C-alpha positions as CSV (number, residue, x, y, z in Angstrom):
1,X,21.8,21.9,8.2
2,X,20.2,21.9,4.7
3,X,20.0,18.3,3.3
4,X,22.2,17.7,0.3
5,X,20.4,17.0,-2.9
6,X,20.6,13.3,-3.8
7,X,19.9,12.7,-7.5
8,X,19.5,8.9,-7.0
9,X,16.9,9.5,-4.3
10,X,15.1,12.0,-6.5
11,X,15.0,9.5,-9.4
12,X,13.8,6.7,-7.1
13,X,11.0,8.9,-5.7
14,X,9.9,10.0,-9.2
15,X,9.9,6.4,-10.4
16,X,7.9,5.3,-7.3
17,X,5.3,8.0,-7.6
18,X,4.8,7.4,-11.4
19,X,4.7,3.6,-11.0
20,X,2.2,3.7,-8.1
21,X,0.1,6.3,-9.9
22,X,-0.6,3.8,-12.6
23,X,-2.5,1.4,-10.4
24,X,-6.0,3.1,-10.5
25,X,-5.8,4.1,-14.2
26,X,-4.7,0.6,-15.3
27,X,-7.5,-0.9,-13.2
28,X,-10.1,1.4,-14.7
29,X,-8.7,0.7,-18.2
30,X,-9.0,-3.1,-18.0
31,X,-12.3,-4.7,-18.7
32,X,-11.8,-7.6,-16.2
33,X,-13.3,-7.5,-12.7
34,X,-11.3,-5.8,-10.1
35,X,-11.0,-9.0,-8.0
36,X,-9.4,-10.9,-10.9
37,X,-7.0,-8.0,-11.6
38,X,-6.0,-8.0,-7.9
39,X,-5.4,-11.7,-7.9
40,X,-3.3,-11.8,-11.0
41,X,-1.3,-8.8,-9.9
42,X,-0.4,-10.4,-6.6
43,X,0.0,-14.0,-7.9
44,X,2.3,-13.0,-10.7
45,X,4.2,-10.6,-8.4
46,X,4.7,-13.4,-5.9
47,X,6.0,-15.8,-8.6
48,X,8.2,-13.2,-10.2
49,X,9.7,-11.9,-7.0
50,X,10.3,-15.4,-5.7
51,X,12.0,-16.4,-9.0
52,X,14.3,-13.4,-8.8
53,X,15.2,-14.0,-5.1
54,X,15.7,-17.7,-5.8
55,X,18.0,-16.9,-8.8
56,X,20.1,-14.4,-6.9
57,X,20.3,-16.0,-3.5
58,X,20.2,-19.8,-4.0
59,X,22.7,-20.6,-1.4
60,X,20.8,-18.7,1.3
61,X,17.7,-21.0,1.2
62,X,19.1,-24.0,3.1
63,X,20.4,-21.7,5.8
64,X,17.2,-19.7,5.9
65,X,15.2,-23.0,6.2
66,X,17.2,-24.2,9.1
67,X,16.9,-20.9,10.8
68,X,13.2,-20.5,10.2
69,X,12.6,-24.0,11.5
70,X,14.1,-22.9,14.8
71,X,12.1,-19.7,14.8
72,X,8.6,-21.1,14.1
73,X,7.8,-22.7,17.4
74,X,5.9,-22.0,20.5
75,X,5.0,-18.3,20.8
76,X,6.0,-17.8,17.1
77,X,2.7,-19.3,16.0
78,X,0.9,-16.3,17.5
79,X,3.0,-14.0,15.4
80,X,2.3,-16.1,12.3
81,X,-1.4,-15.9,13.1
82,X,-1.2,-12.1,13.3
83,X,0.7,-12.2,10.0
84,X,-2.2,-14.1,8.3
85,X,-4.7,-11.6,9.6
86,X,-2.6,-8.8,8.4
87,X,-2.3,-10.4,4.9
88,X,-6.1,-10.8,4.7
89,X,-6.4,-7.1,5.5
90,X,-4.0,-6.4,2.6
91,X,-6.1,-8.6,0.3
92,X,-9.2,-6.6,1.4
93,X,-7.3,-3.4,0.5
94,X,-6.5,-4.7,-3.0
95,X,-10.1,-5.8,-3.5
96,X,-11.8,-2.6,-2.3
97,X,-9.3,-0.1,-3.8
98,X,-9.2,-1.6,-7.2
99,X,-12.9,-2.0,-7.2
100,X,-13.4,1.7,-6.3
101,X,-11.3,2.7,-9.3
102,X,-13.9,1.2,-11.6
103,X,-16.9,2.9,-9.9
104,X,-15.6,6.4,-9.2
105,X,-13.0,8.6,-10.8
106,X,-9.3,7.8,-10.5
107,X,-8.6,11.1,-8.8
108,X,-11.2,10.4,-6.1
109,X,-10.3,6.8,-5.6
110,X,-6.5,7.6,-5.2
111,X,-7.1,10.6,-2.9
112,X,-9.4,8.7,-0.6
113,X,-7.1,5.7,-0.3
114,X,-4.3,8.1,0.5
115,X,-6.1,8.8,3.8
116,X,-4.6,5.6,5.2
117,X,-2.3,7.5,7.6
118,X,-5.4,9.1,9.1
119,X,-6.9,5.8,9.9
120,X,-3.6,4.5,11.2
121,X,-3.4,7.5,13.5
122,X,-6.9,6.7,14.9
123,X,-5.8,3.1,15.5
124,X,-2.8,4.3,17.3
125,X,-4.9,6.6,19.5
126,X,-7.3,3.7,20.3
127,X,-4.2,1.7,21.3
128,X,-3.4,4.4,23.8
129,X,-0.6,6.3,21.9
130,X,-0.6,10.0,22.3
131,X,-0.6,11.8,19.0
132,X,0.7,15.4,18.4
133,X,-1.9,18.1,18.2
134,X,-0.9,18.8,14.6
135,X,-1.8,15.2,13.7
136,X,-5.4,15.8,14.9
137,X,-5.5,19.0,13.0
138,X,-4.4,17.2,9.8
139,X,-6.9,14.5,10.5
140,X,-9.7,17.1,10.6
141,X,-8.5,18.8,7.4
142,X,-8.4,15.4,5.6
143,X,-11.9,14.5,6.8
144,X,-13.4,17.8,5.7
145,X,-11.7,17.5,2.3
146,X,-13.1,14.0,1.9
147,X,-16.6,15.1,2.8
148,X,-16.4,18.1,0.4
149,X,-15.2,16.0,-2.5
150,X,-17.6,13.1,-1.8
151,X,-20.5,15.5,-1.7
152,X,-20.2,15.9,-5.5
153,X,-20.3,12.1,-6.0
154,X,-23.5,11.9,-3.9
155,X,-25.1,14.0,-6.6
156,X,-23.4,12.0,-9.4
157,X,-25.1,8.7,-8.6
158,X,-25.0,5.6,-6.4
159,X,-22.0,4.0,-8.3
160,X,-19.7,7.0,-7.7
161,X,-20.7,7.1,-4.0
162,X,-20.1,3.3,-3.7
163,X,-16.7,3.8,-5.2
164,X,-15.9,6.5,-2.7
165,X,-16.9,4.2,0.2
166,X,-14.8,1.3,-1.2
167,X,-11.8,3.6,-1.4
168,X,-12.2,4.6,2.2
169,X,-12.6,0.9,3.1
170,X,-9.4,0.2,1.2
171,X,-7.6,2.9,3.3
172,X,-9.0,1.4,6.5
173,X,-8.0,-2.2,5.4
174,X,-4.4,-1.0,4.7
175,X,-4.3,0.7,8.1
176,X,-5.4,-2.6,9.7
177,X,-2.6,-4.4,7.7
178,X,0.0,-2.0,9.0
179,X,-1.2,-2.2,12.6
180,X,-1.2,-6.0,12.6
181,X,2.1,-6.3,10.7
182,X,3.7,-4.1,13.3
183,X,3.0,-6.7,15.9
184,X,3.5,-9.7,13.7
185,X,6.9,-8.6,12.4
186,X,8.5,-8.3,15.8
187,X,8.6,-12.1,16.0
188,X,8.9,-13.2,12.3
189,X,11.9,-12.6,10.0
190,X,11.7,-10.7,6.8
191,X,11.9,-13.7,4.3
192,X,9.3,-15.8,6.2
193,X,6.9,-12.8,6.7
194,X,7.2,-11.7,3.1
195,X,6.5,-15.2,1.8
196,X,3.6,-15.7,4.2
197,X,2.0,-12.3,3.4
198,X,2.3,-12.7,-0.4
199,X,0.9,-16.2,-0.4
200,X,-2.0,-15.5,2.0
201,X,-2.9,-12.3,0.0
202,X,-3.0,-14.1,-3.3
203,X,-4.8,-17.1,-1.8
204,X,-7.4,-14.9,-0.2
205,X,-8.1,-13.1,-3.4
206,X,-8.3,-16.4,-5.3
207,X,-10.9,-17.7,-2.8
208,X,-12.9,-14.4,-3.2
209,X,-12.8,-14.8,-7.0
210,X,-14.0,-18.4,-6.8
211,X,-16.7,-17.6,-4.2
212,X,-18.1,-14.7,-6.3
213,X,-17.8,-16.5,-9.6
214,X,-15.4,-13.9,-10.9
215,X,-13.8,-15.1,-14.2
216,X,-10.0,-15.5,-14.1
217,X,-9.3,-16.4,-17.7
218,X,-10.1,-15.4,-21.3
219,X,-9.3,-11.7,-21.0
220,X,-9.1,-9.4,-24.0
221,X,-5.9,-7.8,-25.2
222,X,-6.3,-4.6,-23.3
223,X,-6.9,-6.4,-20.0
224,X,-3.8,-8.6,-20.5
225,X,-1.8,-5.4,-21.1
226,X,-3.3,-3.9,-18.0
227,X,-2.3,-6.9,-15.9
228,X,1.2,-6.8,-17.2
229,X,1.4,-3.1,-16.5
230,X,0.2,-3.7,-12.9
231,X,2.9,-6.3,-12.5
232,X,5.8,-4.3,-14.0
233,X,4.9,-0.8,-12.7
234,X,3.5,-0.7,-9.1
235,X,4.3,-4.3,-8.3
236,X,8.0,-4.5,-9.3
237,X,9.3,-1.1,-10.4
238,X,7.4,0.9,-7.9
239,X,8.2,-1.4,-4.9
240,X,11.8,-1.7,-5.8
241,X,12.2,2.1,-6.2
242,X,10.4,2.8,-2.9
243,X,12.7,0.4,-1.0
244,X,15.7,2.0,-2.6
245,X,14.4,5.5,-1.7
246,X,13.7,4.5,1.9
247,X,17.2,3.3,2.2
248,X,18.6,6.8,1.4
249,X,16.3,9.2,3.1
250,X,14.0,9.4,6.1
251,X,10.7,7.5,5.7
252,X,8.6,10.5,6.8
253,X,10.1,12.7,4.1
254,X,9.5,9.9,1.5
255,X,5.9,9.4,2.7
256,X,5.1,13.1,2.2
257,X,6.5,13.1,-1.3
258,X,4.5,10.0,-2.1
259,X,1.3,12.0,-1.6
260,X,2.1,13.3,-5.1
261,X,0.7,10.0,-6.3
262,X,-2.9,11.4,-6.1
263,X,-2.5,14.4,-8.5
264,X,-0.2,12.3,-10.8
265,X,-2.8,9.5,-11.0
266,X,-5.5,12.1,-11.8
267,X,-3.2,13.5,-14.6
268,X,-2.6,10.1,-16.0
269,X,-6.3,9.3,-16.1
270,X,-7.0,12.7,-17.7
271,X,-4.4,12.3,-20.5
272,X,-4.7,8.6,-21.0
273,X,-8.4,8.0,-20.4
274,X,-10.1,11.3,-20.8
275,X,-11.2,11.4,-17.1
276,X,-11.3,15.1,-16.4
277,X,-11.8,15.7,-12.7
278,X,-14.9,17.8,-11.9
279,X,-13.9,21.3,-11.1
280,X,-16.0,21.2,-7.9
281,X,-14.1,18.2,-6.5
282,X,-10.6,19.7,-6.9
283,X,-10.6,21.8,-3.7
284,X,-11.7,18.8,-1.7
285,X,-9.1,16.5,-3.3
286,X,-6.4,19.0,-2.6
287,X,-7.6,19.4,1.0
288,X,-7.3,15.7,1.5
289,X,-3.7,15.7,0.3
290,X,-2.9,18.6,2.6
291,X,-4.5,17.0,5.6
292,X,-2.7,13.7,5.1
293,X,0.6,15.6,4.7
294,X,0.0,17.4,8.0
295,X,-0.7,14.1,9.7
296,X,2.4,12.4,8.3
297,X,4.8,15.3,8.8
298,X,3.5,16.0,12.4
299,X,4.7,12.5,13.4
300,X,8.4,13.0,12.8
301,X,9.1,12.3,16.5
302,X,6.6,9.5,16.6
303,X,6.7,8.2,13.1
304,X,5.7,4.7,14.2
305,X,2.2,5.9,15.0
306,X,1.4,7.0,11.4
307,X,2.2,4.6,8.6
308,X,1.9,5.3,5.0
309,X,1.5,2.9,2.1
310,X,-1.6,2.2,-0.4
311,X,0.8,0.2,-2.4
312,X,3.4,-0.3,0.7
313,X,4.2,-2.9,3.4
314,X,5.3,-1.8,6.8
315,X,8.1,-2.5,9.2
316,X,8.1,-2.9,13.0
317,X,8.8,-0.4,15.6
318,X,10.9,-2.8,17.6
319,X,14.0,-4.8,16.6
320,X,13.5,-8.5,16.2
321,X,14.0,-10.4,19.4
322,X,15.1,-13.7,18.0
323,X,18.7,-14.4,16.9
324,X,19.1,-15.4,13.3
325,X,16.3,-13.3,12.0
326,X,17.0,-10.6,9.4
327,X,16.3,-6.9,9.4
328,X,12.6,-5.9,9.3
329,X,10.8,-4.8,6.2
330,X,10.8,-1.1,5.7
331,X,8.1,-0.1,3.2
332,X,6.1,1.8,5.8
333,X,6.9,4.7,8.0
334,X,9.1,3.5,10.9
335,X,12.6,3.6,12.2
336,X,13.9,0.9,9.8
337,X,14.7,1.5,6.1
338,X,13.8,-0.9,3.4
339,X,16.3,-3.6,2.6
340,X,13.9,-6.2,1.1
341,X,11.5,-6.3,-1.8
342,X,8.1,-7.6,-0.9
343,X,5.3,-8.7,-3.2
344,X,3.1,-5.6,-3.3
């Protein structure tokens, strides 16, 4: 039966795509180092989201604390350890992806980071999960598209090629985050995992900034505006819209639609920053999007094997086993829909 058109879902998807598409252009627009931008985006997002939750659900904190004190014991420390590793992968994703946007074109950076489901599929295959043949076909299409598009950057110079490699590393880091989160979230409730992930991600980026001597203050006006844009658009509006959309329609359908982020980001960079994509890279970029779409859509019956999300957290494939824990987070592709806003 043909699905009924849902105007609220359509608005939420459009808002999500447009908000997430602003990440790479805003990063390229700012004059601050990518590590500093990633830290302030996550740090301010964590503070803002925490303040909103605290203001709306004050009475739930005492009950949540008592419940979490019962949960965090014995075997739960293993799940928390996995959550810390997952959050460090997320921090690596921010650092590499936002750095790539400063070295290569916005179109290239966004398209290569969108290959995250491909790497997630490979991780699933290594873990022994059988993938549909269409998923392997889509994987091959995406790889060929990436090779074709990156070949232009090889001739453009070392910086562009380094940006491409960082974008691929960002996709791999996000795939690692989803794979580890899948295991960690089976034993940790949503509020605790969200707080842990946000805190570790921001702390990891802060340590990286301090270790590399990256300046964190005294930004110019354009950089301050870019940080605020990263906070309001992908961090708050994009995330909230995505969670709303995932609550109204299947995650696989939403994930395919979110692949529109790549061409929209390229359009924003073209109109707002004058970054005109090289004509020779367009076929490769489109091939990447098609390949990833095939990978995602082919996993309808096994959607837990392929998770989507450059700017998205994931939920588990199993229900939580401990009483008193809340529904899992649903920003990735899985059986559960989003009911909670995370700091990403």
